[in-house]
N, C-alpha and C positions, 0 to 999 in steps of 0.2 A: 503753120499750125498743124497739130496732130489730130487724128480722128480715131475715136473708139466707137464701137457699135454695141448697142444694147438690144436684147430681145426680150419681149414680154408677151408670152402666148402668141407668138407669130408676129408681134409688132417689132419694128426695128427703129432705132433712133441713133443717128450719127451725131457725135458731139465733138466740137473743136476744143482742143486743150491749149490753154494759154501757156502753162508752165508745168513741168513735172521734174521731180528730183528724188533721189534716194536719201532718206533721213534715218537717223537712229531713233528708236522709240525710247524716250526717257523712262527709266525704271523697269524696263522689260528685258528679259533675257531668255535664251533657249537653255535646254538641258546642258549642263557643263559650264554654265555661267557666261556663255557667249552672248554678246549684245544682240538685241533684236532690231531688225531694220524693216522699213516699208517704203512705199513710194507715195509722196504727196502729189496729188494731181489737182491742179486748179483749172476750172473750165472757163471758156470765154463767156462773157456776160450774156451774149445772145442765146446761148444754150442753157444757161443756168436755170431759167424758168421752166423749160421743157423737162430737164432732168429732175427738178424738184417735183413737178407734176407726176412724172413717171414713178418716182420713189413713193409719193403719197398714195398713188393708186396701188402700188405693189404692197405697201404696208396693210392696206385694207382688204386685199384679196385673200382668198382661201388657197391652201396648198393644191397643186404646185405653182399656182399663179402668183404666189407671194415671193418669188425669187427672181433675181436678176443675175445673168451671166455676163461677165466682162469678156469681150471678144476683141482681139487685135489681129488685123490682117487675116480674118477668117478662122482663127483658132481661139478656142476658149482658154483664156489665161487665168481666170479666176472662176472656179466652179460656181454654179448657181447657188445663191444664198439669199437670205432675207436681209436687205440693206437697211441701214439707218436712213432717215430722210436726207436726201442729197440737197445741199444748198449750192454753193459755187465750188466746192472742193470735196475730195474724198481721199481716203488713205487706203491703198491697195497693198497687199502682202501675199507672197507665195511662200511655200515652205522652203526653208533653207536660209542661209545667212545673207550677208551683204552681196555676195557674188550673184545669188539667185535673183535678188531684187534688181541688181544692175542689168542682168540679162533681160528681165521684163521691161525695164526702162528702155533698153536698146530696141526691143520690139516696138514699144510705143513710139520711139523716135523714128524708127524705120517706116512706121505706118504713115508718115507724112507724104510719102511718094506713092 
């Protein structure tokens, strides 16, 4: 299993990831017509409820408490932002193409240890 860490105003939540993969985003492209990619992350059922509760609290909070940063192995990989409500999966993307998404996925995979 993989673990990611979420911070919300000093709160921390570790979540086990069932599955993660790089996917092409249908109909989306970068400048120059290059296809856009992201990482689909599916969480283990045990953590899904806690992540959902965190995202609901975040949506209702006022700035800057309305943001979640995605942290892998102690490093912020996705800057704080206002998330959609999290159910059992999310789609993460960093700037860059497929190679950038693959580097992030590799970090997620390495966080297993």
